[in-house]
C-alpha positions in Angstrom: -22.8 4.5 -16.2 -20.3 7.3 -15.5 -21.2 10.8 -16.6 -19.4 12.3 -19.6 -18.5 16.0 -19.9 -21.9 16.9 -21.4 -23.8 15.1 -18.6 -21.7 16.9 -16.0 -22.3 20.3 -17.5 -26.0 19.6 -17.9 -26.3 18.6 -14.2 -24.4 21.7 -13.0 -26.6 23.9 -15.3 -29.8 22.5 -13.8 -28.7 22.8 -10.2 -26.7 26.0 -10.4 -28.0 27.9 -13.3 -26.3 31.2 -12.4 -22.9 29.7 -11.3 -22.5 26.5 -13.2 -19.7 27.8 -15.5 -17.6 28.9 -12.6 -18.0 25.5 -11.0 -17.2 23.8 -14.2 -14.0 25.8 -14.6 -12.9 24.9 -11.1 -13.7 21.2 -11.7 -11.6 21.3 -14.9 -8.6 23.1 -13.2 -8.5 20.9 -10.1 -6.4 17.8 -10.2 -8.5 14.6 -10.5 -11.8 16.5 -9.9 -13.1 16.0 -13.5 -12.7 12.3 -13.1 -14.5 12.2 -9.7 -17.3 14.3 -11.2 -18.1 11.4 -13.6 -19.7 9.6 -10.7 -23.2 11.0 -10.2 -23.2 10.5 -6.4 -19.9 12.6 -6.2 -21.0 15.3 -8.6 -23.7 16.5 -6.1 -21.1 16.5 -3.4 -18.7 18.5 -5.6 -21.4 21.2 -6.2 -22.2 21.4 -2.5 -18.8 21.0 -1.0 -16.3 22.9 -3.2 -17.0 26.2 -1.4 -16.2 24.5 1.9 -12.8 23.3 0.8 -9.9 25.6 1.7 -8.0 27.1 -1.3 -5.1 24.9 -2.1 -6.4 22.0 -0.1 -6.0 18.6 -1.8 -9.2 17.5 -3.4 -9.9 13.8 -3.5 -13.0 11.6 -3.0 -12.3 11.3 0.7 -12.1 15.1 1.2 -15.4 15.5 -0.7 -17.2 12.9 1.3 -15.8 14.5 4.5 -17.0 17.9 3.5 -20.4 16.7 2.3 -21.2 14.7 5.5 -20.1 17.7 7.6 -22.4 20.0 5.7 -25.3 17.6 6.0 -24.9 17.1 9.7 -24.6 20.8 10.2 -27.8 21.3 8.2 -29.6 18.8 10.5 -28.5 20.8 13.5 -29.8 24.0 11.9 -33.2 22.3 11.6 -33.2 21.9 15.4 -32.2 18.2 15.5 -29.8 18.5 18.4 -30.7 15.4 20.5 -27.6 13.7 19.2 -24.5 15.8 18.7 -22.9 16.0 15.3 -19.8 14.2 16.5 -21.8 11.4 18.2 -23.9 10.9 15.1 -20.8 10.6 12.9 -19.2 8.1 15.3 -22.4 6.0 15.4 -22.4 5.9 11.6 -18.8 4.9 11.6 -19.4 2.0 14.0 -22.6 0.9 12.2 -20.7 0.8 8.9 -17.9 -1.1 10.6 -20.3 -3.7 12.0 -21.9 -4.1 8.6 -18.5 -4.6 7.0 -17.6 -7.3 9.6 -20.9 -9.1 9.0 -20.5 -8.7 5.2 -23.9 -6.9 5.2 -25.2 -4.0 3.2 -28.2 -3.4 5.4 -29.5 -3.7 9.0 -33.1 -4.6 9.9 -35.0 -1.9 11.8 -35.6 -4.4 14.6 -31.8 -4.4 15.4 -31.4 -0.7 15.5 -32.7 -0.1 19.0 -30.2 -2.4 20.6 -27.4 -0.8 18.6 -28.5 2.7 19.8 -28.9 1.5 23.4 -25.4 0.0 23.5 -23.7 2.9 21.6 -25.2 5.7 23.7 -25.4 3.8 27.0 -29.1 4.3 27.4 -31.4 2.5 29.7 -34.9 4.1 29.5 -37.1 2.9 26.7 -38.3 6.4 25.9 -34.7 7.7 25.5 -33.9 4.7 23.2 -37.0 5.5 21.1 -36.0 9.2 20.7 -32.4 8.4 19.8 -33.3 5.6 17.5 -35.8 7.8 15.6 -33.1 10.4 15.1 -30.7 7.8 13.7 -33.4 6.3 11.4 -34.3 9.6 9.9 -30.7 10.6 9.4 -30.1 11.2 5.6 -27.3 8.7 5.5 -29.8 5.8 5.8 -32.6 4.7 3.6 -35.3 2.1 4.5 -36.5 -0.5 1.9 -40.0 -2.1 1.8 -38.7 -5.0 3.9 -37.7 -2.7 6.8 -34.0 -2.9 6.1 -31.9 0.2 6.5 -28.9 0.8 4.3 -26.6 3.7 3.5 -27.9 5.8 0.7 -24.9 4.6 -1.3 -22.4 1.9 -0.6 -19.7 4.4 -0.9 -21.0 6.2 2.3 -20.6 2.9 4.2 -17.1 2.5 2.9 -16.2 6.1 3.7 -17.4 5.9 7.3 -15.3 2.7 7.8 -12.3 4.6 6.4 -13.0 7.6 8.6 -13.0 5.3 11.6 -9.9 3.4 10.5 -7.6 6.3 9.4 -6.8 7.9 12.7 -6.4 4.5 14.4 -3.8 3.6 11.7 -1.9 6.7 12.6 -2.0 6.2 16.4 -1.3 2.5 16.1 -4.6 1.1 17.6 -6.3 -0.2 14.4 -7.2 -3.9 14.7 -6.4 -6.5 12.1 -9.3 -6.7 9.7 -10.2 -7.2 6.1 -11.3 -4.2 4.0 -11.8 -3.5 0.3 -10.0 -1.4 -2.2 -12.6 1.4 -1.9 -12.1 1.7 1.8 -8.3 1.7 1.3 -8.7 4.5 -1.3 -10.7 6.6 1.2 -8.0 6.0 3.9 -5.3 7.1 1.5 -7.2 10.2 0.7 -7.9 11.0 4.4 -4.2 10.5 5.3 -2.8 12.3 2.2 -1.4 15.1 4.3 -0.8 13.1 7.5 2.6 13.4 9.3 3.8 9.8 9.3 6.0 8.0 10.4 6.6 9.2 13.9 10.2 9.5 15.0 11.9 6.6 16.8 11.7 6.4 20.5 13.6 9.0 22.5 17.2 8.1 22.9 17.3 5.7 20.0 19.7 6.6 17.2 19.0 5.7 13.6 22.0 3.9 12.1 23.7 5.6 9.2 22.0 4.7 5.9 18.9 3.4 7.5 15.4 4.7 8.2 13.0 3.9 11.1 9.8 2.0 10.5 7.6 2.0 13.6 5.6 -0.9 14.9 1.8 -1.1 14.6 -0.9 -1.6 11.9 -0.7 -0.9 8.2 -2.7 -1.8 5.1 -1.3 -4.7 3.2 -2.2 -6.6 0.1 -4.7 -6.0 -2.7 -8.2 -7.2 -3.6 -7.0 -9.3 -6.5 -4.6 -11.3 -4.4 -4.9 -14.2 -2.0 -5.6 -12.8 1.4 -7.1 -9.6 -0.1 -6.7 -6.1 1.2 -6.3 -6.1 4.9 -4.9 -4.4 8.0 -2.1 -6.3 9.7 0.2 -5.5 12.6 3.9 -5.6 13.1 4.6 -5.9 16.8 8.2 -4.5 16.6 9.6 -1.5 14.9 12.8 -1.8 12.9 15.5 0.0 10.9 15.7 -0.8 7.2 18.3 0.4 4.7 17.3 3.4 2.8 18.5 1.8 -0.5 19.3 -1.6 -1.9 22.8 -2.9 -1.2 25.2 -1.3 -3.7 28.2 -2.7 -5.5 30.5 -0.6 -3.3 29.0 -2.1 -0.2 29.3 -5.6 -1.6 32.9 -5.0 -2.5 33.7 -4.2 1.1 32.1 -7.5 2.2 34.1 -9.5 -0.4 37.4 -7.8 0.4 36.9 -8.5 4.1 35.8 -12.1 3.8 37.1 -13.5 0.4 33.5 -14.5 -0.3 32.8 -16.0 -3.8 29.3 -15.8 -5.1 27.5 -18.7 -6.8 27.4 -16.9 -10.1 31.2 -16.5 -10.0 31.6 -20.2 -9.5 28.9 -21.5 -11.9 27.8 -18.6 -14.1 25.1 -16.0 -13.9 22.0 -15.3 -15.9 22.2 -14.0 -19.5 19.1 -12.3 -20.7 20.1 -12.8 -24.3 20.8 -16.6 -23.9 18.0 -17.1 -21.4 20.3 -19.4 -19.5 23.1 -19.4 -17.0 26.4 -18.5 -18.7 30.0 -18.5 -17.2 31.3 -15.0 -17.0 28.1 -13.4 -15.9 28.3 -12.4 -12.2 28.1 -9.4 -9.9 31.4 -8.0 -11.1 30.3 -8.5 -14.7 26.5 -8.2 -14.5 25.9 -8.1 -18.3 28.7 -10.5 -19.3 32.5 -10.7 -19.4 32.9 -7.4 -21.2 30.8 -5.5 -18.7 32.0 -4.1 -15.3 31.0 -2.1 -12.3 33.8 0.4 -12.1 31.3 3.1 -13.1 28.4 1.5 -11.2 29.6 1.5 -7.6 26.5 3.3 -6.5 24.2 0.9 -8.5 22.5 -2.1 -6.7 24.5 -5.3 -6.8 22.9 -8.0 -9.0 23.6 -11.6 -10.1 23.3 -12.7 -6.5 21.4 -15.7 -5.1 19.4 -15.6 -1.8 22.3 -17.3 0.0 24.7 -14.6 -1.2 22.4 -12.0 0.3 22.1 -13.9 3.6 25.9 -14.2 3.8 26.4 -10.5 3.3 23.7 -9.8 5.9 25.3 -12.0 8.5 28.7 -10.4 8.0 27.1 -6.9 8.3 25.2 -7.8 11.5 21.8 -7.4 9.9 19.2 -9.6 8.1 16.8 -9.6 5.2 13.4 -8.0 5.7 10.3 -10.2 5.8 7.7 -9.5 3.1 5.5 -7.8 5.7 8.3 -5.6 6.8 9.3 -4.8 3.2 5.7 -3.8 2.4 5.3 -1.5 5.3 8.5 0.2 4.5 7.3 0.6 0.9 3.6 1.6 1.6 3.5 3.2 5.0 0.2 2.8 6.8 -2.3 4.0 4.2 -2.1 1.3 1.5 -0.8 3.5 -1.3 -0.3 1.7 -4.6 3.1 3.2 -5.2 5.7 4.3 -2.7 4.9 8.0 -3.4 1.1 7.7 -3.7 -1.7 6.2 -5.8 -0.8 7.7 -9.2 2.0 6.3 -11.4 4.8 8.7 -12.3 7.6 7.5 -14.6 9.9 10.3 -13.4 9.9 8.8 -9.9 11.3 5.3 -10.6 13.4 3.1 -13.0 11.0 0.9 -14.9 10.5 -0.1 -18.5 8.9 3.3 -19.1 12.2 5.1 -18.2 13.8 3.5 -21.2 17.1 2.9 -19.3 16.7 -0.9 -19.4 19.5 -1.4 -16.9 20.2 -0.4 -13.3 20.6 3.2 -12.1 22.2 4.7 -9.0 20.2 3.9 -5.9 19.5 7.5 -5.1 18.7 8.7 -8.6 15.0 9.0 -8.0 15.2 10.2 -4.4 13.5 12.0 -2.8 10.6 12.2 -5.2 10.3 8.4 -5.6 10.8 7.6 -1.9 8.3 6.0 0.3 6.8 7.8 3.3 9.4 6.1 5.5 12.2 7.5 3.3 13.1 4.3 1.5 14.4 4.8 -2.1 14.0 2.4 -5.0 11.1 0.5 -3.6 9.6 0.7 -7.2 11.7 -0.6 -10.0 15.5 -0.7 -10.5 15.9 -4.3 -9.0 13.8 -6.9 -7.5 14.7 -7.4 -3.8 15.1 -10.7 -1.9 13.2 -11.0 1.3 13.5 -13.5 4.2 9.9 -14.8 3.7 9.3 -18.4 2.5 6.5 -19.0 0.1 5.2 -21.6 2.6 6.8 -23.3 5.6 9.8 -25.4 4.6 9.8 -24.2 1.1 13.1 -23.4 -0.7 11.4 -20.6 -2.5 11.6 -17.0 -1.2 9.5 -13.9 -2.0 11.0 -11.0 -4.0 9.5 -7.5 -4.1 9.9 -4.3 -6.0 9.9 -4.9 -9.7 12.9 -3.9 -11.9 14.1 -1.7 -14.7 12.9 -4.1 -17.3 9.3 -4.4 -16.0 6.6 -1.9 -16.9 3.7 -0.5 -15.0 1.6 -3.6 -15.9 2.2 -5.0 -13.4 5.8 -4.1 -12.4 5.5 -0.8 -10.6 2.6 -2.2 -8.6 5.0 -4.9 -7.7 6.7 -2.3 -5.5 3.7 -2.4 -3.2 1.1 -5.1 -4.0 2.5 -7.9 -6.2 5.0 -10.6 -5.4 7.5 -12.7 -7.3 9.0 -15.9 -5.9 12.2 -17.8 -6.6 14.3 -20.7 -5.3 17.1 -19.7 -3.0 19.7 -20.9 -5.4 18.4 -18.8 -8.3 20.4 -15.8 -9.5 19.2 -13.3 -12.1 20.6 -10.1 -13.5 17.9 -7.8 -12.0 17.8 -9.1 -8.4 19.3 -7.5 -5.3 18.3 -6.9 -1.6 18.3 -4.4 1.2 19.4 -4.7 4.8 17.2 -4.7 7.9 18.2 -4.2 11.6 15.5 -5.4 14.0 15.3 -4.4 17.7 14.9 -8.0 18.7 16.6 -11.1 17.1 14.4 -12.7 14.4 14.9 -16.0 12.7 11.7 -16.0 10.7 8.3 -14.2 10.5 7.8 -14.9 14.2 7.6 -11.2 15.2 4.3 -10.9 13.4 1.2 -11.8 15.3 -2.4 -12.4 14.4 -4.2 -14.4 11.7 -3.7 -11.8 9.0 0.0 -11.2 9.5 1.7 -14.6 10.0 3.4 -16.1 7.0 3.2 -15.1 3.4 -0.4 -14.4 2.5 0.1 -13.3 -1.0 -0.6 -15.4 -4.1 2.9 -16.8 -4.5 2.5 -20.4 -5.4 5.5 -21.8 -7.4 5.1 -20.8 -11.0 6.5 -22.7 -14.0 6.3 -20.3 -16.9 7.7 -21.1 -20.3 11.2 -19.5 -20.2 10.6 -18.0 -23.7 7.6 -16.2 -22.3 9.3 -14.6 -19.3 9.7 -10.8 -19.6 12.6 -11.2 -17.3 14.8 -14.3 -16.5 12.5 -17.0 -15.2 13.0 -17.6 -11.5 12.2 -21.3 -11.7 15.5 -22.1 -13.5 18.1 -22.9 -11.0 21.5 -24.6 -10.9 20.7 -26.3 -7.6 18.3 -28.9 -8.8 14.6 -29.1 -8.9 12.8 -26.1 -7.5 10.0 -27.9 -5.8 
């Protein structure tokens, strides 16, 4: 059970009788620290580690675990235990935790430790292996049970050491594809909270106007409650993606240059009030015949089907992003829940909480609501079409991002971890898209490699909700026949 305020104060009073009030005031005044202190295993770290944290430094669970493990390893050295350096012992713990994660184990039998020590430290002599193995076994991070199994003193230490191994490799681009859990993802996000990412594009490469650079390499994708889970995947090619969704002004230029007529103009668009397709609802009249876009030229274009988006992209010499590309542009490498971080902030996006209930200018919430790559409106405003099929050969495509009529449960998470699907012939008031320019031609998801990256791994099977129950127009209703 988590500690309440009385429990926290009692623990501090018992351990720090002369200074507990000062510590309590700091816990109360430091963002998120009071919540972390509710976990008994963290409260001890807080009491030990707060003096080690620099003034003004971001305090999160990852920083506390980092400070605490540094303190403990330093204390071991002060006791004269210098056979294994502090850095080597930390790396061994990281790789041991990683092996246990890959094996889906919470412990390792003592009989397996000597071989792990021999391989890690490149030892050959039996006596050296015994000395090193004894030093590892008696390290405070491991406890032995009656059956001879060693496990980390708390599961969170195992998760932290995996995250500490993974975080720098995500930044440098060498992290392998692997499954992780939400706790590891949270530690990674905390460790990279102040990281300088993304790196600039390669020397000599100019970023097209209105676009941002998303580098190749690994990133954290998905969520634990989805098919595929939380995982590290890789994109083998970097790309440029539009900073904002396509606006009405941009779509006007396309229509004037080509004479293109959208499906909604021919057959009617979606009416939220009627919950059906109605003539007179289209991109020029998004909310019906009496509405217009003269004062919304900087709003995202809506009432467009997937084929309309593809036609625009072909004319502009770009394409739609795949779901994996969209998610990396929205989340960066650290698996953040929202484009700006892990905490919801209604001042950074246009969702139901904003009370606007319609579209807003694409840069209204920029830069505070931007992703680490510099993309605006990845949370809310309009859902965005992607190039990704739900499954090979399917007419259904994945949409991402939520909209102004969705709330935080679950819509803002839709900006980064939840998916909606729709048939390519479906048009809805709150759907738009953004442009992507790849460095190599791409017809499908083929630029992604590895078992965790290929295809759409999110839980996006065709849904058939009752139209009356849909909080937004139901994607399954289409003028182009049966969805599936």
